[in-house]
FITOR-819053 format. One record per residue (C-alpha): residue in one letter; x, y, z. Coordinates in nm, 3 decimals, padded with zeros to 5 digits, always signed. Layout:
FITOR-819053
R   res        xx        yy        zz
R     A         X         Y         Z
...
***
This chain:
FITOR-819053
R   res        xx        yy        zz
R     M   -04.776   -06.247   -01.470
R     L   -04.874   -06.007   -01.194
R     G   -05.242   -06.100   -01.243
R     N   -05.173   -06.473   -01.204
R     A   -04.972   -06.412   -00.889
R     A   -05.257   -06.206   -00.743
R     L   -05.512   -06.478   -00.818
R     A   -05.287   -06.739   -00.662
R     A   -05.246   -06.529   -00.349
R     E   -05.622   -06.483   -00.286
R     P   -05.694   -06.843   -00.149
R     A   -05.395   -06.817   +00.079
R     I   -05.519   -06.490   +00.227
R     A   -05.870   -06.634   +00.274
R     D   -05.739   -06.943   +00.448
R     A   -05.525   -06.731   +00.678
R     A   -05.832   -06.528   +00.774
R     V   -06.050   -06.835   +00.853
R     T   -05.804   -07.078   +01.019
R     P   -05.477   -06.931   +01.138
R     T   -05.346   -07.274   +01.236
R     A   -05.394   -07.403   +00.884
R     T   -05.219   -07.100   +00.742
R     A   -04.919   -07.153   +00.967
R     A   -04.908   -07.521   +00.869
R     T   -04.933   -07.431   +00.504
R     S   -04.649   -07.177   +00.527
R     A   -04.435   -07.434   +00.702
R     A   -04.495   -07.696   +00.425
R     P   -04.205   -07.781   +00.194
R     L   -04.170   -07.564   -00.121
R     R   -04.221   -07.713   -00.464
R     P   -03.985   -07.629   -00.749
R     Q   -04.076   -07.316   -00.942
R     P   -04.086   -07.293   -01.321
R     E   -03.884   -06.972   -01.316
R     P   -03.567   -06.906   -01.112
R     V   -03.712   -06.668   -00.848
R     P   -03.515   -06.636   -00.525
R     S   -03.816   -06.619   -00.282
R     P   -04.047   -06.921   -00.249
R     R   -04.412   -06.899   -00.342
R     P   -04.656   -07.033   -00.080
R     A   -04.878   -07.323   -00.167
R     P   -05.228   -07.242   -00.283
R     S   -05.492   -07.268   -00.020
R     S   -05.864   -07.290   -00.033
R     T   -05.893   -07.027   +00.241
R     P   -06.098   -06.728   +00.119
R     P   -05.896   -06.402   +00.072
R     A   -05.885   -06.135   +00.341
R     S   -06.024   -05.791   +00.273
R     V   -05.774   -05.525   +00.155
R     P   -05.762   -05.224   +00.396
R     H   -05.920   -04.909   +00.261
R     D   -05.714   -04.664   +00.475
R     P   -05.438   -04.498   +00.256
R     W   -05.188   -04.509   +00.540
R     S   -05.253   -04.877   +00.600
R     R   -05.211   -04.940   +00.228
R     L   -04.877   -04.763   +00.225
R     Q   -04.762   -04.982   +00.512
R     L   -04.809   -05.282   +00.282
R     L   -04.499   -05.163   +00.090
R     R   -04.288   -05.286   +00.382
R     D   -04.365   -05.644   +00.269
R     V   -04.223   -05.581   -00.082
R     E   -03.942   -05.824   -00.167
R     T   -03.665   -05.817   -00.427
R     A   -03.859   -06.060   -00.643
R     D   -04.149   -05.815   -00.648
R     V   -03.924   -05.530   -00.760
R     V   -03.771   -05.747   -01.033
R     G   -04.119   -05.839   -01.145
R     W   -04.222   -05.477   -01.159
R     L   -03.917   -05.393   -01.376
R     R   -03.992   -05.683   -01.611
R     G   -04.344   -05.562   -01.647
R     G   -04.222   -05.206   -01.728
R     R   -03.962   -05.297   -01.992
R     G   -04.155   -05.116   -02.259
R     A   -04.180   -04.798   -02.055
R     I   -03.808   -04.803   -01.981
R     V   -03.716   -04.848   -02.346
R     T   -03.960   -04.578   -02.448
R     A   -03.823   -04.331   -02.188
R     V   -03.462   -04.397   -02.298
R     L   -03.548   -04.342   -02.665
R     L   -03.741   -04.022   -02.591
R     C   -03.465   -03.877   -02.374
R     V   -03.195   -03.964   -02.631
R     A   -03.404   -03.801   -02.902
R     A   -03.455   -03.491   -02.687
R     A   -03.082   -03.472   -02.616
R     L   -03.009   -03.501   -02.986
R     M   -03.264   -03.228   -03.059
R     V   -03.102   -03.003   -02.797
R     A   -02.757   -03.065   -02.944
R     L   -02.880   -02.979   -03.296
R     T   -03.094   -02.674   -03.215
R     T   -02.922   -02.500   -02.921
R     P   -02.691   -02.212   -03.033
R     P   -02.332   -02.281   -02.925
R     R   -02.158   -02.071   -02.662
R     Y   -01.785   -02.001   -02.670
R     T   -01.648   -01.863   -02.345
R     V   -01.328   -01.661   -02.309
R     F   -01.155   -01.540   -01.993
R     T   -00.955   -01.223   -01.933
R     D   -00.737   -01.165   -01.625
R     I   -00.704   -00.799   -01.524
R     L   -00.483   -00.665   -01.248
R     V   -00.663   -00.372   -01.082
R     D   -00.407   -00.206   -00.855
R     P   -00.583   +00.022   -00.606
R     A   -00.268   +00.237   -00.578
R     N   -00.274   +00.466   -00.879
R     L   +00.038   +00.574   -01.064
R     N   +00.228   +00.845   -00.873
R     V   +00.249   +01.098   -01.157
R     V   +00.154   +01.407   -00.956
R     R   +00.312   +01.476   -00.621
R     D   -00.001   +01.589   -00.439
R     D   -00.270   +01.409   -00.635
R     V   -00.632   +01.505   -00.600
R     F   -00.714   +01.139   -00.535
R     T   -00.555   +00.997   -00.224
R     S   -00.483   +00.627   -00.182
R     N   -00.567   +00.444   +00.142
R     P   -00.301   +00.194   +00.255
R     Q   -00.554   -00.018   +00.449
R     R   -00.632   -00.347   +00.282
R     D   -01.006   -00.330   +00.338
R     A   -01.025   +00.008   +00.171
R     Q   -00.813   -00.120   -00.118
R     L   -01.043   -00.419   -00.164
R     L   -01.344   -00.187   -00.166
R     D   -01.174   +00.021   -00.434
R     V   -01.111   -00.290   -00.645
R     E   -01.471   -00.404   -00.597
R     S   -01.592   -00.062   -00.708
R     K   -01.380   -00.080   -01.021
R     L   -01.508   -00.435   -01.073
R     R   -01.859   -00.296   -01.080
R     I   -01.751   -00.036   -01.335
R     L   -01.615   -00.316   -01.558
R     T   -01.968   -00.446   -01.621
R     S   -02.148   -00.115   -01.583
R     R   -02.389   +00.032   -01.835
R     N   -02.146   +00.304   -01.938
R     V   -01.879   +00.051   -02.035
R     L   -02.127   -00.170   -02.219
R     T   -02.265   +00.133   -02.402
R     R   -01.916   +00.216   -02.527
R     V   -01.876   -00.142   -02.652
R     I   -02.214   -00.139   -02.823
R     D   -02.135   +00.186   -03.005
R     R   -01.784   +00.079   -03.097
R     L   -01.876   -00.264   -03.236
R     D   -02.221   -00.161   -03.368
R     L   -02.388   -00.445   -03.182
R     T   -02.734   -00.299   -03.244
R     N   -02.710   -00.449   -03.594
R     D   -02.564   -00.782   -03.480
R     P   -02.814   -01.071   -03.524
R     E   -02.671   -01.246   -03.217
R     F   -02.791   -00.965   -02.991
R     V   -03.093   -00.838   -03.187
R     K   -03.354   -01.101   -03.271
R     P   -03.585   -00.945   -03.534
R     G   -03.950   -01.030   -03.489
R     G   -04.228   -01.058   -03.742
R     L   -04.356   -00.703   -03.680
R     S   -04.022   -00.536   -03.633
R     F   -04.022   -00.390   -03.985
R     L   -04.361   -00.222   -03.935
R     R   -04.258   -00.099   -03.590
R     N   -03.942   +00.059   -03.740
R     L   -04.152   +00.239   -04.000
R     I   -04.389   +00.379   -03.738
R     S   -04.129   +00.495   -03.486
R     A   -03.768   +00.464   -03.591
R     K   -03.636   +00.645   -03.283
R     D   -03.820   +00.422   -03.037
R     A   -03.716   +00.115   -03.231
R     T   -03.350   +00.216   -03.214
R     Q   -03.382   +00.278   -02.842
R     D   -03.549   -00.058   -02.794
R     R   -03.270   -00.229   -02.986
R     R   -03.009   -00.062   -02.768
R     L   -03.189   -00.177   -02.454
R     E   -03.222   -00.527   -02.592
R     V   -02.855   -00.541   -02.681
R     M   -02.767   -00.398   -02.338
R     R   -02.966   -00.671   -02.161
R     A   -02.823   -00.946   -02.380
R     L   -02.464   -00.828   -02.342
R     S   -02.499   -00.786   -01.965
R     E   -02.616   -01.147   -01.943
R     Q   -02.318   -01.266   -02.146
R     V   -02.047   -01.098   -01.939
R     E   -01.951   -01.173   -01.580
R     A   -01.662   -01.050   -01.365
R     R   -01.536   -01.162   -01.027
R     R   -01.234   -01.094   -00.809
R     E   -00.995   -01.373   -00.715
R     E   -00.968   -01.439   -00.346
R     R   -00.681   -01.267   -00.160
R     S   -00.568   -01.076   -00.469
R     F   -00.643   -00.774   -00.684
R     V   -00.686   -00.983   -00.997
R     V   -01.025   -00.963   -01.168
R     V   -01.138   -01.243   -01.398
R     M   -01.387   -01.145   -01.668
R     K   -01.584   -01.421   -01.838
R     L   -01.771   -01.358   -02.161
R     W   -01.943   -01.591   -02.402
R     S   -02.063   -01.552   -02.755
R     Q   -02.185   -01.769   -03.041
R     D   -01.863   -01.704   -03.232
R     P   -01.519   -01.755   -03.072
R     E   -01.353   -01.469   -03.258
R     K   -01.641   -01.237   -03.169
R     A   -01.604   -01.336   -02.803
R     V   -01.238   -01.229   -02.809
R     T   -01.323   -00.904   -02.988
R     I   -01.597   -00.810   -02.742
R     S   -01.380   -00.901   -02.445
R     N   -01.096   -00.677   -02.567
R     A   -01.346   -00.398   -02.640
R     I   -01.484   -00.422   -02.285
R     V   -01.131   -00.392   -02.141
R     D   -01.055   -00.088   -02.356
R     A   -01.389   +00.071   -02.266
R     F   -01.320   -00.004   -01.897
R     E   -00.987   +00.178   -01.912
R     A   -01.145   +00.468   -02.100
R     E   -01.425   +00.488   -01.845
R     L   -01.179   +00.495   -01.556
R     F   -00.984   +00.776   -01.723
R     Q   -01.301   +00.970   -01.800
R     S   -01.423   +00.926   -01.444
R     S   -01.100   +01.058   -01.293
R     S   -01.084   +01.333   -01.555
R     E   -01.439   +01.447   -01.483
R     S   -01.373   +01.439   -01.110
R     A   -01.060   +01.650   -01.156
R     G   -01.256   +01.879   -01.386
R     R   -01.517   +01.938   -01.119
R     V   -01.243   +02.023   -00.872
R     V   -01.087   +02.266   -01.121
R     K   -01.425   +02.427   -01.184
R     N   -01.486   +02.476   -00.814
R     L   -01.134   +02.613   -00.767
R     N   -01.179   +02.857   -01.054
R     E   -01.506   +02.981   -00.906
R     R   -01.329   +03.023   -00.575
R     L   -01.032   +03.196   -00.743
R     D   -01.250   +03.482   -00.866
R     E   -01.356   +03.563   -00.510
R     L   -01.000   +03.522   -00.381
R     R   -00.869   +03.753   -00.652
R     R   -01.120   +04.021   -00.553
R     N   -01.024   +03.981   -00.186
R     V   -00.653   +04.022   -00.270
R     N   -00.715   +04.331   -00.482
R     E   -00.930   +04.487   -00.212
R     A   -00.669   +04.416   +00.059
R     E   -00.387   +04.564   -00.150
R     R   -00.601   +04.866   -00.232
R     K   -00.658   +04.924   +00.141
R     V   -00.282   +04.915   +00.195
R     E   -00.213   +05.174   -00.072
R     D   -00.500   +05.399   +00.037
R     F   -00.381   +05.392   +00.395
R     R   -00.023   +05.461   +00.290
R     R   -00.136   +05.756   +00.079
R     A   -00.363   +05.896   +00.350
R     K   -00.085   +05.881   +00.612
R     G   +00.186   +05.997   +00.374
R     L   +00.389   +05.686   +00.438
R     Q   +00.659   +05.672   +00.174
R     S   +00.914   +05.395   +00.182
R     S   +01.233   +05.320   +00.002
R     N   +01.400   +04.981   +00.018
R     G   +01.164   +04.881   +00.296
R     E   +01.239   +05.194   +00.506
R     L   +01.013   +05.492   +00.561
R     V   +01.129   +05.817   +00.404
R     S   +01.055   +06.006   +00.725
R     T   +01.280   +05.768   +00.917
R     R   +01.556   +05.813   +00.665
R     I   +01.518   +06.194   +00.669
R     S   +01.527   +06.196   +01.048
R     S   +01.841   +05.985   +01.044
R     E   +02.004   +06.215   +00.792
R     L   +01.901   +06.522   +00.995
R     N   +02.050   +06.373   +01.307
R     T   +02.374   +06.318   +01.117
R     Q   +02.368   +06.679   +00.996
R     V   +02.297   +06.803   +01.348
R     L   +02.600   +06.615   +01.473
R     D   +02.814   +06.764   +01.196
R     A   +02.677   +07.115   +01.265
R     Q   +02.751   +07.074   +01.634
R     Q   +03.109   +06.970   +01.551
R     R   +03.156   +07.269   +01.322
R     F   +03.002   +07.504   +01.578
R     I   +03.238   +07.378   +01.848
R     Q   +03.534   +07.421   +01.618
R     A   +03.423   +07.772   +01.517
R     D   +03.364   +07.869   +01.879
R     S   +03.704   +07.736   +01.984
R     R   +03.878   +07.919   +01.699
R     Y   +03.699   +08.243   +01.784
R     K   +03.794   +08.217   +02.147
R     Q   +04.160   +08.148   +02.063
R     M   +04.171   +08.450   +01.831
R     S   +04.008   +08.672   +02.092
R     A   +04.261   +08.560   +02.354
R     A   +04.555   +08.615   +02.113
R     I   +04.437   +08.967   +02.035
R     A   +04.379   +09.046   +02.400
R     E   +04.729   +08.919   +02.484
R     R   +04.881   +09.101   +02.179
R     R   +05.008   +08.777   +02.029
R     T   +04.871   +08.842   +01.689
R     A   +05.214   +08.842   +01.527
R     S   +05.310   +08.504   +01.667
R     A   +04.973   +08.327   +01.702
R     S   +04.930   +08.060   +01.437
R     I   +04.554   +08.079   +01.463
R     F   +04.554   +08.375   +01.232
R     D   +04.619   +08.218   +00.896
R     S   +04.571   +08.417   +00.582
R     A   +04.783   +08.528   +00.289
R     A   +04.791   +08.893   +00.407
R     M   +04.886   +08.784   +00.759
R     T   +05.167   +08.570   +00.621
R     N   +05.300   +08.857   +00.414
R     L   +05.278   +09.100   +00.706
R     R   +05.458   +08.856   +00.929
R     Q   +05.738   +08.822   +00.675
R     Q   +05.768   +09.203   +00.660
R     Y   +05.760   +09.224   +01.035
R     N   +06.037   +08.967   +01.068
R     T   +06.249   +09.143   +00.805
R     L   +06.209   +09.478   +00.980
R     Q   +06.291   +09.318   +01.311
R     Q   +06.616   +09.185   +01.165
R     Q   +06.698   +09.530   +01.025
R     V   +06.629   +09.689   +01.362
R     G   +06.864   +09.451   +01.527
R     S   +07.136   +09.500   +01.274
R     I   +07.103   +09.887   +01.284
R     A   +07.113   +09.883   +01.662
R     A   +07.427   +09.678   +01.654
R     I   +07.600   +09.903   +01.398
R     F   +07.470   +10.257   +01.453
R     G   +07.309   +10.251   +01.793
R     A   +06.955   +10.294   +01.912
R     K   +06.931   +10.670   +01.828
R     H   +07.041   +10.655   +01.472
R     P   +06.794   +10.802   +01.220
R     Q   +06.777   +10.469   +01.033
R     M   +06.690   +10.309   +01.361
R     V   +06.403   +10.551   +01.403
R     T   +06.280   +10.483   +01.051
R     A   +06.300   +10.107   +01.094
R     L   +06.112   +10.120   +01.424
R     S   +05.850   +10.342   +01.267
R     E   +05.803   +10.092   +00.982
R     Q   +05.795   +09.803   +01.229
R     Q   +05.515   +09.970   +01.425
R     A   +05.321   +10.029   +01.108
R     V   +05.350   +09.661   +01.013
R     D   +05.254   +09.557   +01.365
R     A   +04.945   +09.778   +01.345
R     A   +04.861   +09.617   +01.011
R     I   +04.900   +09.274   +01.168
R     V   +04.658   +09.372   +01.444
R     R   +04.410   +09.501   +01.191
R     E   +04.444   +09.182   +00.991
R     A   +04.395   +08.974   +01.307
R     R   +04.084   +09.168   +01.391
R     R   +03.955   +09.118   +01.041
R     I   +04.016   +08.743   +01.072
R     L   +03.846   +08.753   +01.414
R     D   +03.544   +08.918   +01.261
R     L   +03.532   +08.641   +00.995
R     A   +03.559   +08.381   +01.267
R     K   +03.276   +08.549   +01.451
R     A   +03.066   +08.542   +01.137
R     D   +03.144   +08.172   +01.091
R     L   +03.054   +08.109   +01.452
R     D   +02.721   +08.286   +01.415
R     R   +02.647   +08.102   +01.092
R     E   +02.727   +07.762   +01.239
R     Q   +02.520   +07.842   +01.543
R     A   +02.222   +07.937   +01.324
R     T   +02.268   +07.630   +01.113
R     L   +02.279   +07.411   +01.423
R     K   +01.962   +07.562   +01.561
R     M   +01.783   +07.518   +01.229
R     L   +01.890   +07.157   +01.196
R     Q   +01.792   +07.084   +01.553
R     S   +01.452   +07.234   +01.489
R     K   +01.405   +07.023   +01.173
R     A   +01.528   +06.713   +01.351
R     G   +01.271   +06.768   +01.626
R     V   +00.992   +06.805   +01.373
R     E   +01.101   +06.495   +01.181
R     K   +01.135   +06.301   +01.503
R     S   +00.770   +06.373   +01.585
R     N   +00.681   +06.275   +01.226
R     V   +00.870   +05.951   +01.274
R     F   +00.674   +05.872   +01.588
R     T   +00.349   +05.943   +01.406
R     D   +00.457   +05.740   +01.105
R     N   +00.562   +05.452   +01.330
R     D   +00.217   +05.442   +01.486
R     A   +00.063   +05.445   +01.140
R     L   +00.317   +05.185   +01.031
R     V   +00.180   +04.939   +01.285
R     Q   -00.162   +04.962   +01.123
R     L   +00.001   +04.945   +00.779
R     H   +00.180   +04.624   +00.873
R     D   -00.149   +04.472   +00.986
R     L   -00.306   +04.559   +00.651
R     E   -00.001   +04.425   +00.467
R     R   -00.015   +04.098   +00.660
R     D   -00.379   +04.056   +00.570
R     A   -00.299   +04.129   +00.207
R     R   -00.006   +03.884   +00.207
R     A   -00.216   +03.610   +00.364
R     K   -00.492   +03.654   +00.109
R     A   -00.236   +03.668   -00.170
R     A   -00.073   +03.346   -00.045
R     I   -00.409   +03.167   -00.037
R     Y   -00.490   +03.295   -00.384
R     E   -00.154   +03.187   -00.522
R     S   -00.181   +02.839   -00.367
R     H   -00.531   +02.793   -00.509
R     L   -00.417   +02.920   -00.847
R     A   -00.120   +02.683   -00.857
R     R   -00.339   +02.395   -00.739
R     A   -00.600   +02.470   -01.006
R     Q   -00.335   +02.471   -01.277
R     Q   -00.183   +02.150   -01.143
R     I   -00.515   +01.969   -01.130
R     G   -00.596   +02.104   -01.475
R     E   -00.283   +01.934   -01.607
R     R   -00.365   +01.623   -01.400
R     Q   -00.698   +01.611   -01.583
R     Q   -00.512   +01.521   -01.901
R     I   -00.309   +01.236   -01.745
R     D   -00.438   +00.880   -01.695
R     T   -00.304   +00.753   -01.365
R     S   -00.526   +00.445   -01.329
R     N   -00.307   +00.140   -01.268
R     V   -00.502   -00.127   -01.462
R     R   -00.312   -00.392   -01.656
R     V   -00.432   -00.695   -01.851
R     I   -00.218   -00.988   -01.741
R     S   -00.394   -01.254   -01.953
R     R   -00.549   -01.173   -02.290
R     P   -00.851   -01.378   -02.407
R     M   -00.775   -01.665   -02.644
R     P   -01.020   -01.814   -02.899
R     P   -01.160   -02.135   -02.742
R     K   -01.119   -02.462   -02.926
R     A   -01.451   -02.609   -02.811
R     R   -01.785   -02.469   -02.714
R     S   -01.870   -02.427   -02.348
R     W   -02.244   -02.486   -02.399
R     P   -02.414   -02.711   -02.488
R     P   -02.185   -03.004   -02.407
R     R   -02.064   -03.237   -02.679
R     T   -02.328   -03.440   -02.862
R     L   -02.190   -03.770   -02.735
R     Y   -02.210   -03.646   -02.377
R     L   -02.566   -03.524   -02.433
R     L   -02.672   -03.862   -02.581
R     I   -02.515   -04.049   -02.291
R     G   -02.677   -03.817   -02.040
R     G   -03.013   -03.851   -02.219
R     A   -02.988   -04.230   -02.217
R     I   -02.906   -04.231   -01.845
R     L   -03.189   -03.988   -01.769
R     G   -03.433   -04.195   -01.978
R     L   -03.324   -04.509   -01.804
R     L   -03.379   -04.354   -01.464
R     L   -03.716   -04.214   -01.564
R     G   -03.826   -04.549   -01.713
R     I   -03.718   -04.737   -01.403
R     A   -03.901   -04.488   -01.185
R     A   -04.217   -04.523   -01.399
R     A   -04.200   -04.906   -01.386
R     L   -04.153   -04.904   -01.012
R     M   -04.440   -04.663   -00.959
R     R   -04.667   -04.876   -01.184
R     G   -04.577   -05.192   -00.996
R     A   -04.626   -05.029   -00.660
R     W   -04.964   -04.898   -00.770
R     F   -05.088   -05.241   -00.870
R     Y   -04.936   -05.392   -00.557
R     L   -05.128   -05.157   -00.336
R     R   -05.449   -05.239   -00.521
R     D   -05.390   -05.617   -00.502
R     P   -05.110   -05.701   -00.252
R     R   -05.036   -06.052   -00.370
R     P   -04.689   -06.183   -00.450
R     T   -04.590   -06.094   -00.802
R     H   -04.311   -06.348   -00.830
R     G   -04.406   -06.699   -00.942
***
């Protein structure tokens, strides 16, 4: 049909090239009825010789501007076979894809990764940042751990995926390669499984939240659920191991530091004791012994002074009584012999009074009584002198004691001053020892606390949506959808081929194809 239309168009082109007026008259002539219902009219044949087709490619492409709907319809009619063939081939290819492509079953797991860890320990070794950007970075870091090689290695070892045909595709020479090098083959299988599993799992964080969605596909729906749960368990174990190893490194460093701190404390305390021993600084209940001795000596000096004053006063009173001959009546002389002599003296004095009243002053009994009274008085004087001598001895003894205590107190006071000067240096050494001991004790307590923290999992990760076995595969699509898509694709390809074929012939022979 296209050939006939081209032949019919050649005289018209030739006539238009020779006589333009005749061509215009011919195009203005009335149209005759066409045998086929084509919307555009076909010009009447003319005996004018055809014009030459331009050889310039750009000029040829400009001829496509004269293409009409009837030409396009003609091209499609001419390419019916190509369209049908393209549709059949694409449908067959879609059916082949549906029958040969391994199915994929995708499961989803929603995990809440809270950047604020559980507050189990008061002063945790890991601090949490309240800023949102820092929290998001923490969640993104944990998201990277979720699909990391360590987590996938745990899953591979736990589920023995190195022997799973889905992940390990045995080749023709795999048996011989295993015989030659079993270790290398096992390592290659692990790497192959690692690559395959990393391609099958994907994780992303939901916008404006701490929820992480993990997507995983497998050729078996139940296996997809199993692997997804294993990845979550391995993720939690990896987080715990990471925090535990970090705490363990801190404990190790603290223990290494504790040895040096312990030596520093022992050395500081040894300096304190050596200095105390060298200076003779003895303490009891936080008080130096020299200070206590000095205080006690001062007390004894005060007591000795009091006794000396009393002894001196008593001696002076006795001396005055003897000088004034008041020994018989002075109460300062107190002894058993003095009391007895005073009773005798009083008795004789009463007798003398009674004899003088009865017999007179010159009676022989009066003389005898007076003589006895004088003898008793002389005994009283002797007794008073004896008591005075004892008082003198007491006075001398108290005076000697006071001088001795004063001398000792002076010596101890100088010792106290010396010990106080040494005590200043001792306090400096003790402060240094206490400071080092406090640092050592704080590090020791911290090391023990972190050591216990190493055994506690404080990661706040919770699965909020467990994976469910999918009812339908996620890839490839259903067979019906594939066939429909293949038919549409084939139709489009066939139409494109028919249009390209028609355009090609049109550019070679630009004559109307409708008619």
